[in-house]
PADRENDREN-587796 format. One record per residue: residue in three letters; x, y, z of N, C-alpha, C, CB in turn. Coordinates in nm, 3 decimals, decimal comma, padded with zeros to 5 digits. Glycine has a CB too. Example, Ala and Ser with C-alpha at 12.3 -4.5 7.8 and 13.67 -1.06 7.14 Angstrom:
! residues 2
ala  01,319  -00,569  00,780  01,230  -00,450  00,780  01,320  -00,330  00,780  01,131  -00,447  00,905
ser  01,285  -00,225  00,708  01,367  -00,106  00,714  01,290  00,003  00,787  01,408  -00,060  00,572
This chain:
! residues 121
met  -04,045  01,551  09,879  -04,121  01,506  09,763  -04,031  01,514  09,639  -04,251  01,590  09,744
glu  -04,027  01,406  09,564  -03,945  01,404  09,445  -04,017  01,475  09,330  -03,910  01,258  09,405
ser  -03,936  01,541  09,247  -03,994  01,622  09,140  -03,964  01,562  09,003  -03,941  01,764  09,148
ile  -04,063  01,573  08,917  -04,055  01,519  08,781  -04,092  01,629  08,683  -04,148  01,394  08,764
leu  -04,014  01,638  08,575  -04,044  01,729  08,465  -04,080  01,645  08,344  -03,924  01,824  08,435
ile  -04,199  01,669  08,289  -04,242  01,603  08,166  -04,208  01,695  08,049  -04,396  01,569  08,169
val  -04,142  01,641  07,948  -04,108  01,719  07,828  -04,173  01,650  07,709  -03,951  01,731  07,809
asp  -04,283  01,709  07,662  -04,360  01,648  07,554  -04,443  01,757  07,487  -04,451  01,531  07,607
asp  -04,457  01,749  07,356  -04,536  01,849  07,284  -04,686  01,818  07,286  -04,488  01,858  07,140
asp  -04,725  01,705  07,341  -04,866  01,667  07,352  -04,922  01,718  07,485  -04,884  01,512  07,340
ile  -04,995  01,829  07,480  -05,048  01,893  07,601  -05,142  01,799  07,678  -05,123  02,022  07,565
asn  -05,225  01,724  07,604  -05,318  01,632  07,671  -05,243  01,526  07,751  -05,409  01,564  07,569
leu  -05,137  01,470  07,693  -05,056  01,371  07,764  -04,992  01,433  07,887  -04,949  01,313  07,671
cys  -04,936  01,552  07,872  -04,872  01,621  07,985  -04,970  01,641  08,100  -04,815  01,756  07,940
thr  -05,089  01,686  08,068  -05,190  01,712  08,170  -05,232  01,583  08,241  -05,313  01,780  08,108
leu  -05,258  01,479  08,164  -05,299  01,351  08,222  -05,188  01,291  08,308  -05,337  01,253  08,111
leu  -05,068  01,289  08,256  -04,955  01,230  08,328  -04,923  01,310  08,454  -04,832  01,223  08,237
lys  -04,935  01,441  08,446  -04,913  01,524  08,565  -05,014  01,488  08,674  -04,924  01,674  08,529
glu  -05,140  01,474  08,637  -05,243  01,437  08,734  -05,218  01,299  08,794  -05,382  01,440  08,668
glu  -05,185  01,202  08,707  -05,160  01,065  08,754  -05,042  01,061  08,852  -05,132  00,972  08,634
leu  -04,934  01,129  08,818  -04,815  01,125  08,903  -04,834  01,206  09,031  -04,695  01,178  08,826
ala  -04,908  01,314  09,024  -04,936  01,394  09,144  -05,019  01,313  09,243  -05,009  01,525  09,106
glu  -05,111  01,232  09,192  -05,197  01,150  09,279  -05,116  01,050  09,363  -05,299  01,075  09,195
val  -04,999  01,010  09,312  -04,917  00,914  09,387  -04,801  00,983  09,460  -04,862  00,807  09,293
gly  -04,806  01,117  09,465  -04,715  01,189  09,553  -04,596  01,260  09,490  -04,665  01,097  09,648
tyr  -04,591  01,270  09,359  -04,479  01,342  09,296  -04,517  01,488  09,271  -04,439  01,274  09,164
asp  -04,416  01,572  09,274  -04,430  01,713  09,236  -04,399  01,718  09,087  -04,334  01,809  09,321
val  -04,497  01,751  09,004  -04,482  01,737  08,859  -04,506  01,871  08,788  -04,579  01,632  08,806
asp  -04,418  01,899  08,693  -04,433  02,012  08,603  -04,414  01,960  08,461  -04,332  02,128  08,636
tyr  -04,447  02,043  08,363  -04,419  02,004  08,226  -04,385  02,125  08,141  -04,537  01,929  08,165
val  -04,308  02,097  08,035  -04,280  02,194  07,931  -04,312  02,126  07,799  -04,130  02,246  07,935
asn  -04,344  02,204  07,698  -04,392  02,147  07,573  -04,293  02,149  07,458  -04,513  02,216  07,533
asn  -04,167  02,181  07,489  -04,066  02,175  07,384  -03,928  02,158  07,446  -04,070  02,302  07,296
gly  -03,836  02,112  07,364  -03,701  02,084  07,412  -03,625  02,205  07,460  -03,624  02,020  07,306
val  -03,644  02,317  07,399  -03,572  02,439  07,436  -03,607  02,482  07,579  -03,603  02,552  07,338
ala  -03,732  02,468  07,617  -03,779  02,513  07,748  -03,720  02,431  07,864  -03,930  02,506  07,753
val  -03,670  02,313  07,835  -03,612  02,227  07,939  -03,501  02,300  08,014  -03,557  02,097  07,877
phe  -03,415  02,365  07,942  -03,294  02,423  08,001  -03,325  02,542  08,091  -03,197  02,464  07,891
asp  -03,420  02,623  08,050  -03,463  02,734  08,135  -03,526  02,679  08,263  -03,564  02,826  08,061
phe  -03,611  02,578  08,248  -03,678  02,520  08,364  -03,575  02,460  08,460  -03,779  02,411  08,319
leu  -03,483  02,379  08,408  -03,385  02,313  08,495  -03,290  02,412  08,561  -03,304  02,213  08,415
ser  -03,271  02,527  08,501  -03,184  02,629  08,563  -03,253  02,697  08,681  -03,143  02,735  08,459
arg  -03,386  02,687  08,687  -03,463  02,753  08,793  -03,518  02,659  08,899  -03,576  02,829  08,732
val  -03,543  02,533  08,861  -03,616  02,442  08,950  -03,539  02,312  08,967  -03,757  02,414  08,894
lys  -03,516  02,273  09,094  -03,451  02,144  09,120  -03,544  02,033  09,073  -03,416  02,128  09,273
thr  -03,491  01,945  08,990  -03,571  01,839  08,932  -03,497  01,707  08,948  -03,601  01,867  08,782
asp  -03,568  01,604  08,995  -03,507  01,474  09,017  -03,508  01,386  08,892  -03,577  01,404  09,129
leu  -03,610  01,403  08,808  -03,628  01,314  08,694  -03,697  01,388  08,580  -03,710  01,190  08,734
val  -03,653  01,357  08,458  -03,716  01,411  08,338  -03,776  01,296  08,259  -03,614  01,491  08,251
leu  -03,904  01,308  08,224  -03,969  01,217  08,130  -03,966  01,286  07,994  -04,118  01,180  08,174
leu  -03,891  01,231  07,900  -03,858  01,301  07,776  -03,911  01,230  07,653  -03,708  01,316  07,765
asp  -03,990  01,301  07,574  -04,035  01,251  07,444  -03,921  01,270  07,345  -04,165  01,324  07,396
leu  -03,910  01,182  07,246  -03,805  01,197  07,145  -03,848  01,282  07,027  -03,762  01,062  07,096
lys  -03,972  01,265  06,982  -04,018  01,335  06,862  -04,098  01,459  06,900  -04,104  01,242  06,774
met  -04,032  01,573  06,886  -04,098  01,702  06,912  -04,051  01,799  06,804  -04,065  01,757  07,056
pro  -04,135  01,895  06,769  -04,091  01,996  06,672  -03,980  02,082  06,733  -04,210  02,084  06,627
gly  -03,897  02,135  06,648  -03,785  02,217  06,698  -03,677  02,126  06,751  -03,833  02,315  06,807
met  -03,645  02,140  06,878  -03,542  02,059  06,941  -03,602  01,925  06,985  -03,480  02,134  07,062
asp  -03,558  01,815  06,923  -03,614  01,685  06,959  -03,543  01,628  07,082  -03,602  01,587  06,841
gly  -03,591  01,512  07,127  -03,539  01,451  07,248  -03,391  01,416  07,241  -03,616  01,329  07,279
phe  -03,344  01,370  07,125  -03,201  01,338  07,112  -03,116  01,464  07,127  -03,173  01,271  06,976
glu  -03,163  01,574  07,071  -03,090  01,701  07,085  -03,090  01,747  07,231  -03,152  01,810  06,994
val  -03,201  01,725  07,301  -03,207  01,758  07,443  -03,106  01,674  07,521  -03,350  01,736  07,499
leu  -03,102  01,544  07,494  -03,006  01,456  07,562  -02,863  01,502  07,538  -03,024  01,311  07,514
lys  -02,832  01,536  07,414  -02,696  01,581  07,381  -02,662  01,710  07,454  -02,681  01,601  07,229
glu  -02,756  01,803  07,454  -02,733  01,932  07,519  -02,719  01,916  07,670  -02,847  02,029  07,487
leu  -02,795  01,826  07,730  -02,781  01,799  07,874  -02,640  01,748  07,903  -02,887  01,696  07,921
gln  -02,590  01,659  07,818  -02,454  01,609  07,834  -02,353  01,722  07,817  -02,425  01,497  07,733
asp  -02,368  01,799  07,710  -02,273  01,908  07,681  -02,266  02,009  07,794  -02,312  01,977  07,552
arg  -02,380  02,035  07,858  -02,385  02,133  07,967  -02,358  02,070  08,104  -02,519  02,201  07,968
asn  -02,329  01,940  08,107  -02,306  01,867  08,233  -02,421  01,883  08,332  -02,177  01,914  08,297
ile  -02,542  01,878  08,281  -02,659  01,885  08,367  -02,691  01,743  08,411  -02,783  01,952  08,294
asn  -02,681  01,720  08,540  -02,696  01,586  08,595  -02,840  01,567  08,643  -02,596  01,561  08,709
val  -02,921  01,504  08,560  -03,059  01,474  08,596  -03,092  01,336  08,539  -03,158  01,584  08,541
lys  -03,171  01,260  08,611  -03,212  01,128  08,563  -03,318  01,146  08,456  -03,265  01,039  08,680
ile  -03,309  01,060  08,353  -03,398  01,076  08,237  -03,459  00,941  08,200  -03,321  01,135  08,117
ile  -03,589  00,943  08,179  -03,659  00,829  08,120  -03,718  00,878  07,989  -03,772  00,770  08,216
val  -03,684  00,811  07,880  -03,742  00,844  07,750  -03,879  00,778  07,743  -03,649  00,798  07,632
leu  -03,979  00,858  07,709  -04,118  00,811  07,697  -04,164  00,852  07,557  -04,212  00,871  07,811
thr  -04,168  00,754  07,464  -04,193  00,791  07,326  -04,280  00,691  07,252  -04,063  00,807  07,255
ala  -04,353  00,741  07,154  -04,434  00,655  07,067  -04,348  00,594  06,957  -04,552  00,736  07,006
tyr  -04,228  00,647  06,938  -04,138  00,601  06,833  -04,032  00,511  06,892  -04,074  00,721  06,759
ala  -04,077  00,401  06,951  -03,987  00,311  07,022  -03,933  00,204  06,928  -04,058  00,247  07,142
asp  -03,804  00,198  06,919  -03,737  00,088  06,850  -03,604  00,064  06,920  -03,716  00,120  06,697
val  -03,541  -00,046  06,889  -03,418  -00,084  06,959  -03,309  00,020  06,940  -03,369  -00,220  06,910
lys  -03,294  00,071  06,819  -03,189  00,171  06,793  -03,211  00,297  06,877  -03,186  00,208  06,643
ser  -03,334  00,345  06,884  -03,363  00,463  06,965  -03,334  00,438  07,112  -03,509  00,506  06,947
ala  -03,369  00,319  07,160  -03,343  00,285  07,300  -03,193  00,283  07,328  -03,406  00,150  07,336
ile  -03,118  00,221  07,239  -02,972  00,212  07,257  -02,910  00,351  07,247  -02,909  00,118  07,151
asp  -02,949  00,428  07,146  -02,894  00,563  07,129  -02,924  00,652  07,249  -02,949  00,627  07,002
ser  -03,046  00,644  07,300  -03,081  00,729  07,414  -03,005  00,686  07,539  -03,232  00,725  07,440
ala  -02,983  00,557  07,557  -02,903  00,509  07,672  -02,760  00,559  07,661  -02,906  00,355  07,679
lys  -02,703  00,554  07,541  -02,567  00,605  07,521  -02,557  00,753  07,553  -02,521  00,579  07,377
met  -02,669  00,825  07,538  -02,670  00,969  07,560  -02,715  01,006  07,701  -02,760  01,036  07,458
gly  -02,728  00,906  07,788  -02,753  00,936  07,928  -02,890  00,900  07,982  -02,732  01,075  07,949
ala  -02,980  00,851  07,899  -03,112  00,813  07,950  -03,099  00,689  08,038  -03,211  00,787  07,833
ser  -03,172  00,689  08,148  -03,169  00,577  08,243  -03,259  00,462  08,200  -03,209  00,623  08,381
asp  -03,367  00,495  08,129  -03,461  00,392  08,086  -03,540  00,443  07,967  -03,556  00,351  08,203
phe  -03,622  00,355  07,911  -03,692  00,382  07,786  -03,828  00,314  07,793  -03,609  00,333  07,662
ile  -03,936  00,389  07,775  -04,071  00,334  07,780  -04,148  00,377  07,656  -04,145  00,380  07,910
ser  -04,225  00,284  07,602  -04,304  00,310  07,482  -04,440  00,368  07,518  -04,321  00,183  07,400
lys  -04,488  00,457  07,432  -04,626  00,504  07,439  -04,708  00,418  07,344  -04,638  00,657  07,402
pro  -04,831  00,390  07,372  -04,898  00,428  07,495  -04,839  00,350  07,612  -05,050  00,404  07,484
tyr  -04,824  00,417  07,725  -04,760  00,356  07,840  -04,865  00,292  07,931  -04,679  00,460  07,918
asp  -04,819  00,193  08,006  -04,899  00,135  08,113  -04,857  00,209  08,239  -04,879  -00,023  08,126
phe  -04,951  00,274  08,308  -04,915  00,359  08,421  -04,842  00,283  08,530  -05,038  00,425  08,479
asp  -04,885  00,162  08,560  -04,817  00,084  08,665  -04,673  00,054  08,626  -04,893  -00,048  08,691
glu  -04,651  00,019  08,501  -04,514  -00,006  08,452  -04,431  00,122  08,459  -04,517  -00,060  08,306
leu  -04,490  00,232  08,418  -04,419  00,360  08,424  -04,383  00,395  08,567  -04,505  00,472  08,362
leu  -04,474  00,375  08,658  -04,450  00,406  08,799  -04,338  00,321  08,856  -04,578  00,385  08,880
ile  -04,337  00,193  08,825  -04,229  00,104  08,870  -04,095  00,153  08,815  -04,256  -00,042  08,826
thr  -04,093  00,190  08,688  -03,969  00,237  08,625  -03,923  00,368  08,689  -03,990  00,257  08,473
ile  -04,015  00,459  08,714  -03,980  00,586  08,779  -03,918  00,560  08,916  -04,105  00,677  08,792
arg  -03,983  00,476  08,994  -03,931  00,445  09,129  -03,794  00,381  09,122  -04,028  00,353  09,205
lys  -03,776  00,290  09,027  -03,647  00,221  09,011  -03,538  00,322  08,974  -03,658  00,111  08,902
val  -03,565  00,408  08,879  -03,466  00,506  08,834  -03,434  00,606  08,945  -03,517  00,580  08,708
leu  -03,534  00,651  09,018  -03,510  00,747  09,125  -03,429  00,688  09,240  -03,641  00,800  09,179
gln  -03,438  00,557  09,260  -03,363  00,493  09,368  -03,217  00,468  09,333  -03,429  00,363  09,404
arg  -03,183  00,470  09,204  -03,045  00,446  09,161  -02,956  00,560  09,205  -03,036  00,429  09,007
asp  -02,832  00,526  09,238  -02,732  00,630  09,264  -02,694  00,694  09,131  -02,606  00,572  09,335
thr  -02,663  00,822  09,137  -02,625  00,891  09,014  -02,482  00,868  08,979  -02,650  01,037  09,025
């Protein structure tokens, strides 16, 4: 079973998305801030991270940079309400595999998750 980590400060979104993804067979966890990502990834094998960009404290761009700096190899899809072309390009340059706007369409998100997980690293 493939595992997904949701990183978002919106608890309601995390809970809903965890339920939706679990229903289709993924092992899903979530953390509510950027700092917690690194502790989680050091303890739990994770195939994919769904990462929000705008969070208090350490934002998504800082998480992307830190993942690069630490050579942590995990697939990342940015899932954010603050979607614009510059953010999409910047996140791709920093290692994100894809970029989805909130509010998301679950079917579109699922297709993107499957596509990203099938790619070679």
